[in-house]
C-alpha positions as CSV (number, residue, x, y, z in Angstrom):
1,M,-10.4,59.8,166.3
2,P,-7.5,62.5,165.0
3,T,-4.9,62.2,167.2
4,N,-5.0,65.7,168.7
5,I,-8.2,65.1,170.0
6,L,-7.1,61.7,171.5
7,S,-4.2,63.1,173.3
8,D,-6.5,66.2,174.7
9,R,-8.5,63.7,176.4
10,L,-6.1,61.6,177.4
11,R,-3.9,64.4,179.1
12,R,-7.2,65.7,180.6
13,L,-7.6,62.1,182.3
14,M,-4.3,62.4,183.8
15,D,-4.6,65.8,184.8
16,H,-7.8,64.7,186.7
17,G,-6.0,61.8,188.2
18,I,-8.0,58.9,186.6
19,I,-5.2,57.6,184.6
20,T,-1.3,57.1,184.7
21,Q,1.1,56.8,181.7
22,T,3.6,54.1,181.7
23,P,6.1,52.5,179.3
24,A,4.1,50.0,176.8
25,S,6.6,47.3,177.3
26,E,10.4,47.6,178.4
27,G,12.4,49.3,175.9
28,S,9.5,50.6,174.0
29,K,8.6,54.3,173.0
30,H,5.2,53.7,173.1
31,Q,2.9,54.6,176.5
32,A,0.5,53.0,177.7
33,Y,-2.4,54.3,180.1
34,V,-3.6,52.7,183.0
35,L,-6.5,53.4,185.5
36,T,-5.5,54.9,189.0
37,E,-7.3,54.2,192.1
38,K,-9.8,57.1,191.3
39,G,-10.1,55.9,187.8
40,E,-10.9,52.0,189.0
41,A,-13.6,53.7,191.5
42,I,-15.7,54.8,188.4
43,R,-15.7,51.5,186.6
44,P,-18.6,50.3,188.3
45,I,-20.6,53.6,187.1
46,L,-19.3,52.9,183.7
47,K,-20.1,49.5,183.3
48,A,-24.1,50.6,184.8
49,M,-24.3,53.2,182.0
50,R,-23.2,50.7,179.3
51,Q,-25.7,48.1,180.6
52,W,-28.4,50.8,180.5
53,G,-27.7,51.4,176.8
54,L,-27.9,47.8,176.1
55,E,-31.3,47.5,177.3
56,W,-32.9,50.7,176.3
57,E,-31.1,51.7,173.2
58,E,-32.1,49.8,170.2
59,G,-28.7,48.9,168.1
60,T,-26.4,49.3,171.3
61,R,-23.8,46.5,171.1
62,A,-21.2,45.9,174.0
63,G,-17.6,45.7,172.7
64,L,-15.7,45.0,176.1
65,G,-16.4,42.7,178.7
C-alpha cells in the first residue's frame, strides 16, 4: 500500500478516536498504533465480518487470529 494512503487512513482512524499513536519502543522514532476503547468496541464486529467472509466467500483466508 502506498505510504500516503496508509498515512491518510491512520490519520482518519485517529481523528475518529479509533486508534491512538504511541512510540513503538523507548528511544525509537517509529510509531505504533493502539486501539482505543472505542476501537476495541468494534473488534467483535470485525471478527464477525471476517467469519462471514470465511464461510461465504470462496478463496477467503484468515491471516490473523
